[in-house]
C-alpha positions as CSV (number, residue, x, y, z in Angstrom):
1,M,-9.7,28.6,3.5
2,V,-8.6,25.0,3.8
3,M,-6.4,23.7,1.1
4,S,-7.6,20.2,0.4
5,W,-6.5,18.2,-2.6
6,K,-8.6,17.6,-5.6
7,F,-7.4,15.1,-8.2
8,I,-7.6,16.4,-11.8
9,G,-7.1,13.8,-14.5
10,K,-4.7,11.0,-15.0
11,I,-1.0,11.5,-14.8
12,K,0.8,10.1,-17.8
13,K,4.2,8.6,-17.6
14,E,5.6,11.1,-20.0
15,E,4.4,13.9,-17.7
16,R,6.4,12.7,-14.7
17,L,9.4,14.7,-13.6
18,D,12.3,12.3,-13.8
19,K,14.5,13.8,-11.1
20,N,11.9,14.3,-8.4
21,M,10.4,12.2,-5.7
22,R,6.6,12.1,-5.7
23,M,4.0,11.5,-3.0
24,C,0.3,11.0,-3.3
25,S,-2.3,10.0,-0.7
26,I,-4.6,7.4,-2.2
27,A,-6.5,7.4,1.1
28,S,-5.7,8.9,4.5
29,G,-8.1,8.6,7.4
30,S,-9.4,6.5,10.2
31,S,-11.2,4.3,7.7
32,G,-8.2,3.4,5.6
33,N,-4.7,4.6,4.7
34,C,-2.6,4.1,1.6
35,I,0.2,6.5,0.5
36,Y,2.1,6.2,-2.8
37,V,5.7,7.4,-3.0
38,G,7.8,7.0,-6.1
39,S,10.4,8.2,-8.5
40,D,10.9,7.6,-12.2
41,A,12.4,4.2,-11.4
42,T,10.8,3.1,-8.1
43,H,7.2,2.8,-6.9
44,I,6.2,1.9,-3.3
45,L,3.2,2.1,-1.0
46,V,3.2,3.0,2.6
47,D,0.3,0.9,4.1
48,V,-2.6,-0.7,2.2
49,G,-5.6,-0.1,4.5
50,I,-8.1,0.0,1.7
51,S,-9.4,-2.7,-0.7
52,G,-7.1,-4.1,-3.3
53,K,-9.6,-2.9,-6.0
54,K,-9.5,0.6,-4.7
55,T,-5.7,0.5,-4.3
56,K,-5.3,-0.6,-7.9
57,E,-7.8,2.1,-9.2
58,G,-5.9,4.8,-7.3
59,L,-2.6,3.7,-8.8
60,K,-4.1,3.6,-12.2
61,R,-5.2,7.2,-11.8
62,L,-1.5,8.0,-11.0
63,G,-0.3,6.3,-14.2
64,V,1.2,3.4,-12.2
65,K,0.4,-0.3,-12.6
66,A,0.1,-2.5,-9.5
67,E,2.6,-4.8,-11.2
68,E,5.2,-2.0,-11.1
69,L,5.2,-1.8,-7.3
70,D,8.6,-2.5,-5.8
71,G,7.4,-2.9,-2.2
72,I,4.7,-2.2,0.4
73,F,6.0,-0.7,3.7
74,I,3.7,-1.3,6.6
75,T,3.7,1.0,9.6
76,H,1.7,-1.3,11.9
77,E,-0.9,-4.1,11.8
78,H,-4.2,-2.3,12.5
79,A,-6.9,-3.0,9.9
80,D,-7.0,0.6,8.5
81,H,-3.4,0.1,7.4
82,I,-3.4,-3.5,6.1
83,S,-6.9,-4.5,5.1
84,G,-5.9,-4.7,1.4
85,L,-2.5,-6.2,1.9
86,G,-3.5,-9.8,1.5
87,V,-5.1,-9.3,-1.9
88,M,-2.2,-7.2,-3.2
89,A,0.4,-9.6,-2.0
90,R,-1.3,-12.7,-3.4
91,K,-2.2,-11.2,-6.7
92,Y,1.1,-9.4,-7.5
93,G,3.7,-11.0,-5.3
94,I,4.9,-7.6,-3.9
95,P,7.5,-7.6,-1.1
96,I,6.1,-6.6,2.3
97,Y,8.3,-4.6,4.6
98,G,7.7,-4.2,8.3
99,T,9.2,-4.6,11.7
100,K,9.5,-8.1,13.3
101,G,6.6,-7.4,15.6
102,T,4.4,-6.0,12.8
103,L,5.0,-8.9,10.5
104,E,4.3,-11.4,13.2
105,A,1.0,-9.7,14.0
106,I,0.1,-9.6,10.3
107,R,0.6,-13.4,10.1
108,Y,-2.1,-13.9,12.7
109,S,-4.4,-11.1,11.5
110,S,-7.9,-12.2,10.3
111,C,-8.3,-9.3,7.8
112,V,-5.5,-10.3,5.4
113,G,-5.8,-14.0,4.9
114,E,-2.9,-16.3,3.9
115,I,0.3,-14.5,2.7
116,D,3.4,-16.3,1.3
117,S,6.0,-15.8,4.1
118,S,8.7,-15.4,1.5
119,L,7.3,-12.0,0.7
120,F,8.0,-10.7,4.2
121,C,11.1,-8.5,4.6
122,E,12.0,-7.4,8.2
123,V,13.1,-3.9,8.9
124,E,14.4,-2.3,12.1
125,A,14.0,1.2,13.4
126,D,16.9,3.5,12.4
127,N,18.3,1.0,10.0
128,K,18.1,2.1,6.4
129,I,16.7,0.0,3.6
130,T,17.3,0.8,-0.1
131,V,14.8,-0.1,-2.8
132,K,16.3,0.9,-6.1
133,D,16.8,4.7,-5.9
134,L,14.7,5.2,-2.7
135,T,16.1,4.9,0.8
136,L,13.7,4.3,3.6
137,N,14.6,4.8,7.3
138,P,12.0,3.5,9.8
139,M,11.6,5.4,13.1
140,R,9.9,4.4,16.3
141,I,6.5,5.8,17.2
142,S,4.2,5.6,20.2
143,H,1.1,3.7,19.3
144,D,-0.9,0.7,20.6
145,A,0.4,-1.8,18.2
146,A,3.0,-4.6,18.2
147,E,6.1,-2.7,16.9
148,P,4.9,0.4,15.0
149,V,7.1,2.7,12.9
150,A,6.9,5.8,10.7
151,Y,9.0,6.1,7.6
152,R,11.6,8.7,6.4
153,I,12.1,8.4,2.7
154,S,14.9,10.0,0.6
155,H,15.7,10.2,-3.0
156,G,19.1,11.9,-3.5
157,R,18.8,15.1,-1.4
158,Q,15.0,15.0,-1.3
159,R,13.6,14.0,2.0
160,L,10.1,13.1,3.0
161,G,8.5,12.0,6.3
162,I,5.3,10.0,6.6
163,I,4.3,10.0,10.3
164,T,0.8,9.1,11.5
165,D,-0.7,7.0,14.4
166,L,1.3,8.4,17.3
167,G,-0.2,9.5,20.6
168,C,2.7,11.7,21.5
169,Y,6.2,12.8,20.4
170,N,9.5,13.4,22.0
171,D,13.0,14.7,21.2
172,Y,13.7,11.5,19.3
173,T,10.8,12.1,17.0
174,V,11.9,15.7,16.4
175,E,15.5,14.6,15.7
176,C,14.4,11.9,13.3
177,L,12.3,14.4,11.2
178,R,14.7,17.4,11.1
179,G,15.5,18.8,7.7
180,M,12.6,17.3,5.8
181,N,11.5,18.8,2.5
182,A,7.9,17.5,2.9
183,L,5.8,15.9,5.6
184,L,2.6,13.9,5.8
185,I,1.7,14.3,9.4
186,E,-1.2,13.1,11.5
187,A,-3.9,15.6,12.6
188,N,-6.4,13.0,13.8
189,H,-8.9,14.7,16.0
190,D,-10.2,17.9,17.6
191,V,-10.0,17.5,21.3
192,N,-13.4,19.1,21.9
193,M,-15.1,17.0,19.2
194,L,-13.6,13.9,20.6
195,Q,-14.8,14.7,24.2
196,V,-18.4,15.4,23.2
197,G,-18.6,12.8,20.4
198,P,-20.4,9.5,20.3
199,Y,-17.4,7.2,21.1
200,P,-17.5,5.2,24.3
201,Y,-15.2,6.4,27.1
202,Y,-12.6,3.7,26.7
203,L,-12.2,4.6,23.0
204,K,-11.9,8.3,23.7
205,K,-9.3,7.5,26.4
206,R,-7.3,5.4,23.9
207,I,-7.4,7.9,21.1
208,A,-6.3,10.8,23.4
209,G,-3.7,8.7,25.2
210,D,0.1,8.6,24.7
211,R,-0.3,5.5,22.5
212,G,-3.2,6.8,20.5
213,H,-3.4,9.6,17.9
214,L,-2.2,13.2,17.6
215,S,-4.7,15.9,18.0
216,N,-4.8,18.9,15.7
217,E,-3.0,21.0,18.4
218,L,-0.3,18.5,19.0
219,S,0.2,18.1,15.3
220,G,0.7,21.8,15.0
221,R,3.1,22.0,17.9
222,L,5.2,19.1,16.5
223,L,5.3,20.9,13.1
224,C,6.6,24.0,14.8
225,R,9.7,22.1,15.8
226,L,10.2,20.7,12.3
227,L,9.8,23.7,10.1
228,N,12.9,24.6,8.2
229,D,13.9,26.7,5.2
230,K,14.0,23.7,2.9
231,M,10.4,22.7,3.7
232,Q,8.3,22.6,0.5
233,T,4.9,21.3,1.6
234,I,3.0,20.0,4.6
235,V,0.1,17.5,4.3
236,L,-2.2,16.8,7.2
237,G,-3.5,13.2,7.2
238,H,-5.3,10.5,9.1
239,L,-8.2,12.7,10.0
240,S,-11.0,11.1,12.0
241,K,-14.3,11.2,10.2
242,E,-16.3,11.5,13.5
243,N,-13.9,13.7,15.5
244,N,-12.5,16.2,13.1
245,L,-13.1,18.4,10.1
246,P,-10.6,19.3,7.4
247,E,-11.2,23.0,7.9
248,L,-10.7,22.7,11.7
249,A,-7.5,20.7,11.3
250,Y,-6.1,23.2,8.8
251,E,-7.0,26.3,10.9
252,T,-5.8,24.8,14.2
253,V,-2.4,23.9,12.8
254,R,-2.0,27.3,11.3
255,V,-2.8,28.9,14.6
256,E,-0.2,26.8,16.4
257,I,2.4,27.9,13.8
258,A,1.4,31.5,14.1
259,M,1.7,31.4,17.9
260,A,5.1,29.7,17.9
261,D,8.3,31.7,18.4
262,N,10.4,30.1,15.7
263,G,10.6,32.8,13.0
264,Y,8.1,31.1,10.7
265,K,4.5,32.0,9.7
266,A,1.8,29.8,8.6
267,N,1.8,31.4,5.1
268,D,5.4,30.5,4.6
269,F,4.5,26.9,3.7
270,P,1.8,25.3,1.7
271,I,-0.4,23.3,4.1
272,R,-2.8,20.8,2.6
273,V,-5.3,18.3,4.0
274,A,-5.4,14.9,2.5
275,N,-8.8,13.5,1.4
276,R,-9.9,10.6,3.6
277,S,-11.1,8.3,0.9
278,E,-10.2,9.9,-2.5
279,V,-7.0,10.1,-4.5
280,S,-5.3,13.4,-3.8
281,E,-3.1,15.6,-6.0
282,I,0.3,14.2,-6.6
283,I,3.1,16.3,-5.0
284,E,6.5,16.7,-6.6
285,I,9.4,17.0,-4.1
286,A,12.2,18.8,-5.8
């Protein structure tokens, strides 16, 4: 049975665990992506690919005000990752972090409107950035965007990786993500559903290509190289609405783990599937 998240109630500030890092998917799918990561002192978003209104509502359900955000970290400039960025930046003056190529592409994007250039903060792959008590380390990924990155985030000894929108992975990817306590990893499509689905050929080719998106199988195989004794939870994200099913992603990844010769079993780790368009359960990373 697939373990998908279901949000239950509002998380009050007094209920937060002070010493833990927290992650919550406000939305994760081909239609829009927005991931909250925070501690008791720091609150950030990774991507804002949903409306400003929906982002604010999602944060409110987590007990966080938009005014409390310390930064928005952008992985790349595609609309499903930045469509709400302009509204959030103009209304709340939140610093925007991204690579030089990504920020340049955002400046010319028609879906965000005018943004004060003083809010832009440039990051580079494999150069760490500290925001209060969170440290973020961008890493290169293979995707058809200007200069895309994924993010490794740490809070003390707690380590989280958020990696979506990559068509393939290599030894660099694996090395960057070793020793994580939690992962939100892309499981975008089922290969067969994509092949027989309604998308035109050029789009199918793009999605399945090395600069497209990870299939369920490839997601599971990458996970097999990243499992470790300190892993606390795995979240499958960025599922395609047209070319995947939560149950299919969940079971396919579990099969890949079961077939791997690495000493781990699928039942050794909680595996969840993030909701595409709803706020998911908050995860505490101890």
